[in-house]
N, C-alpha and C positions, 0 to 999 in steps of 0.2 A: 458976414457977421462974426466977430471974434468969439472964440469959445469962452464960456463963462467958467469960473472956478467951481468945481463940484461942491455941494453942500458938505459942511463938516460932519453932519450927522447922517450922511448917506449910508454908511455901514449899518447903523442902528435901524434904519428903515428897512433895509434889505433883510436883516436878521428877523425883524418883526414880520416881514412877508413870509419868510420861511416858517416861522411859528404858525402863521395863519394857514398856510397850505397844509401843514402837518395836522393842525386841529380840524380842519375841514374834512380831511381824508383819514381821520384818526382810526387806526386799526382796520382800515378797509383795503389795504394793499393787495390782498389776495382775491378780492372780488373782481369779477369781469364786468367793468362798466365802461361805456364809451364817452370820451370827452373830446372837445375840440382840440385841447392841448394834451399831449402825451406827457403827463407829469412824471411818470417813472423815467422815461428816457431823457427828458430834459433835465431832471434833477441829477442824473448820473453824468450828463454832459457838463453841467455846472460844477459837479464835484471833481471831475477829472480835467478841469481847466480847458474845455473846448467849446464854451458857449460864446458865440460870436458877438452877441450884443454887449458883452462886458469887456470887449477888447479895447484897450486904451493904447493906441499906436499899434506896433507890431505884436505886442504881448497881451496875454489874457490876465485880467486882474483877479487872481484867485483870492485875494483878500476880501473881495466883495461876494464871491459866489460860494466859497468853500463851506462856511458855517451854515448859511441858510439852506443850501442844498442837502447837506448832511442831516440836519435836524428834521427837515421836511421828509426825507426818506425814512428816517428812523421812526417818526411818529406815524407815518403811513403804514408801516409794517410792525407796529408795536403789538407784541404778544401774538403774532401770527405764526411763529415757528418756521418762517420761510428760510430754508437753508441756503437757497441761491442768493438771497439778499445778504445773508450773514457772510457768505464767502466774498461777496463783492465789497463788503464793508470791513473785511479783515485787514490787519496791518500787513505790509510787505514782509516777506520772509528773509530778506537779505539786507545787509547794511547799505549796499549800493542803491537799492530801491528806496530805502528809508531816507537817504539824503535828498531824494527828489521830491519829498512831500513837505508841506508846511508843518512844523512840529506841533503847534497847538491844535491842529486838526486830528491828531492821533487819538485824543481822548474822546471826542464827540462820537465817532463811529463805535467806539467800545461801549460808551454809555447806552446808546440806542440799540446796538446789536446784541449786547450781552443780556439786556433786559428783554429783548425780543425773543430770545431763545427760551425754550421751555425748561432746560436743565440749568442747574446751578453752575455759575462761572466764577472760578476763584482767582482769576487774574494771572496765575503762573502759567496758564496754558498759552499765553501770548508771548512767550519768550522768543526772542529773535534768533534765528538760526544763522550762525556765523560759519560759513563754509571754509574749508582748509585753504583754498587759494586766496581768501580775503584776509588772512592773518597779517601778511606783510602790508596789505593795503591799509589795515587798521593802524599799524604802527607808523606808517609814513605819511599818508595824505588824507586820512579820514577826518571829517569835520567833527571833532569831539563835542563841540557845543551842540550841534544838531542832534547827534546821537543821544547825548545826555538829556536834552530836552524831550526828545521823543520817548525816552525811557520813563522819565518821571510823569509825563503827560499820559502815557499808556497805563501806568500804575494807577494814576488818579481816576481815569475814566473807568477802568475795571472795578475799582473799589466803590466808586459812586454808583455804578450799576448794581453792585452787590448790596449796597445800602438800600437802594430802591426796591430790591427783591424782598428785603426783610424789614421794611419800614413799618412800624406799628403792628408787627405780627405777634409779639409776645412769645415767639417760638423758643424752643429749647436750644436752637442753634444760635440764638442772639449772642450768647457769651463767646462762642467760637468766632462769630463774625466780628465782634468787638475786639477780640484779641488779635485777629488778623489785621484789622484797621489800625490798631495801636502799633503793631510791628512796623507797618509801612509808614505811619506818621513819624515814627522815631527816626527815620532816615533824614528828616529835615530839621531835627532838633539841633541847636548849636553845640550841645555837649555830647553829640554822638561819638563814641570812641572808635568806630570803624572807619578806617582811612578810605575804604572804597566808597562809602556813602558820602564822606566829606568831599571827595574829588568829584563825584557826580553832581553834588549841589554847587560846587565851584564852577564846573563847566556849564551847568544849566543856567546859572545866574540868579541873582537875588529875586528879581521880579517873578520868574518862573517858579522858583522854589516856594516863594510866598503864596502864589496862587494855588499851587498843588497842595501845600500843607493846609491852607484854608479850606479847600474842597474836601480833604480827608477829615478835617475836624467836623465839617458839616455832615459828612457821611456817618461819623460816629454819633452825632446828635440825632440824625434821622432814625438810626437803628434803635436808639434808646429814648425816643420822644416820650415825654411825660413820665419817665421812670426816675428822673433825678439821679442818674448814674454818677457816682462820685468821681470815677476816673475821667469821664468826659468833662465834668465840671472843672476838675483840676487842669486838664489839658487846655480848656478854653481860657482859664485864668492865666495859664502860662503864656499862651499866645497873645493875650491881651497886654501883658506887661513884660514881654521878653526883651524889649528895647527901652532905652532911656527916653522919657517923655520929651526931653530937649531936642531929640532928633526927629520927632514926629512931623514937625513943620516942613523939614527939608525932604521928607520921604514921600514920593507920589503914591506909593502903594499903601500907606498907613491907613488911609480912610477905609479901604476895602478890608484890611486886616481887622480893624476895630469892628466894622459892621459884621463880619463873619463870626468873630468871637462872641459878640453880643447876641447874634442870632442863634448861635449854638446854645448859649446859656438860656435864651428864651424858650427854645425847643425842649429843654429839659423839664420845664414847668409850664407846658402849653395849656393855657386856660386854667391856671392853678392846678395843673395835673389832671384835669378832667377830660381833655380832648386828645385825639389821636388822628392820624392821617388815614383816609380811605385808600383803597387799593384798586379801584376800578381804573379803566384806561384813561379817562379824563383827568382823574386826580393825579395819576403818575405823570401824565403829560404836563400838568400844571406845576408839579414839583420840579420837573426838568427845566421848565421855563423859568421858574422863580429862582432856582439855584444855578442857573447857567454859568459856566466858568469863564467869566470875563471881568476884568478889573475895571472899576470906576474910580477915578482919582479924587472926586469930590461929590458933594450932593447934587451939583448941577451938571455933572459930566454925563451927557447923553450921546456922545459921539459914536460909541460902539454898541451900546445897549440902552434901551429906554428903561430908566430905573423904576418907573411905576409898575413895570412887570414883576419886580421883586416881591410884590405883595399878592400875587395871584395864588399863593399857597393857601390863603385864607378860605378859598373855595374848595379846598380838599380836606378840610377838617370835619370831624364829627365827634359828638360826645360818646365816650366809652366807659366812663367811670361808673362802677356799681358799688354802692356802700350798703351793706346790711344794716337795717335800722330797727332797733328793738322799740316797740310802742310803749308809751307811758300809760300805765293803767291806774285809774283813780276812781273814786266813788262819787256819785251825784247826791246832792247838788254840788257843783264845782264851779269855781270862778275861772272862766277860760282865759288863756293868754290872748293876745291880739290875734285876730284872724289872719293878719298879714304874715304872722310867724308860723302858721299851720298849713300843712298840705292836705290833711284829711282828718275827719273825726268819725269815729264809730260809736254808736250808742246802742246798748243792749245788755243782755245777760240773763242767766237762769233760763226760764221758759219764755222770755220775751224775744220778740224778733230783733234782729240787728239792723240798724239803719246807718248807712254810710253817707257822709257828706264829703264829696271830693271837692275841695276848695279851689282846685285848679280850674274847675268848670264854673262858668259864671252863673248858670241857672241854679246849681246846687248851693252855691255860696249865697245867692239871694234867698233861697228857701230857709237856710239857717239864720240869716240876718232877720228874716221875717219872724221866725220863731222866737228869736231873742228880743226883738223890738215890739212886735204886736202881740205875741203870745206870752210875753213876760218870761221867757226861758222855758216854757212848757212844751214838751214833745209828746205826740201821741204815738204810743207803741202798742201794737196789737199782741194779744196772747190768746189763750183758748177761750173765745167767746166774749172778751171784754177789752176795753181800752184802759190804759194806765197813763198817768201824766208825769211819771218820773222814771229814771233809768237806774238800774242797779250797778251799772258799770259804764265808765267812759273810757274809750280807747283813743288816745290822741297821738297822731304821727307828726313829730316835729320835723320841720324842714332841715335840710342838710346844713344850712348856714348856722342854725342854732347849735347843732352838735359841735361845730368848729369853735363856737364861743365858749363852750363848757371847759 
């Protein structure tokens, strides 16, 4: 029977399988449990291109196994502080070894490894060591495109891991982190005056530079989620309109650039500035999956990444906004606003007891409606040995949305 052509979206299914394995074993890598399949060793075999079932002819198809295996390992050991795994996921220390790896795999181990470690990782610690005997090799036969791509991918992965560490923290370190991310994103700006940065972007190529700059923009937005940071908004607008609109149709990367720019703008005002991201293991894993660094060429492009997964970040948000609200104090009798516009009413004053109606609770709301409809607005308030049918003071707490309308 002749071999059939592989499905076009096979890489996307394999990547989803890697996400699934990582979520099933999320943060459980250090636990000693017995499975029929040794996930740890099998993932490393897939990462190091020696998994036999993915051989197509005499070669191993690292394009199918690299990303799923790496993300599965990273999620398995998320926040475990396992130094052995961190060493295994480290970048090679020489240019010779760097040329032997797939460039875009350089960022994924850094994302999952740097967040897995307990200490802060600033990205500069992963500088590649160029030994003296390799200087001539660099000048003569080194693959500049591969080295440039590994360099920008490594920067992107380390910065994204840093953003995950400080996402929605409100820490005093946020300004420092944002400044660092801004310095790195300037490498990819078209008006960068440094010739070294220009050459790196030229060797890396437009598609790689576009993906890395978009990921750095998302990293800035994650750090400043719901803060409405002006520098991040300006950077997102710059990336949104940095090329003429007439060239958008011919560019396969433009769909991804526009999506990331608009997502960064949306994160600045997440839920009208009321929501932030949680920082538990599952939430961080969902953020990694949602913002995974793969370019989709259009809304229906699911060849490398299933695009519905881009929306999994909604499961990682929580309300964080706290607004001090001064109550409105008035005297009874008083014509109330619509109960739909109130969150609570307190009635009392002087020597009278204070009665509170929490209108967010259905039973208390019905009691107040009964007093207004059947009791003609009369409330029984107890005092020393008697009942009275009026209040000396009304305390009305207006809902947050009314305060915005004022």
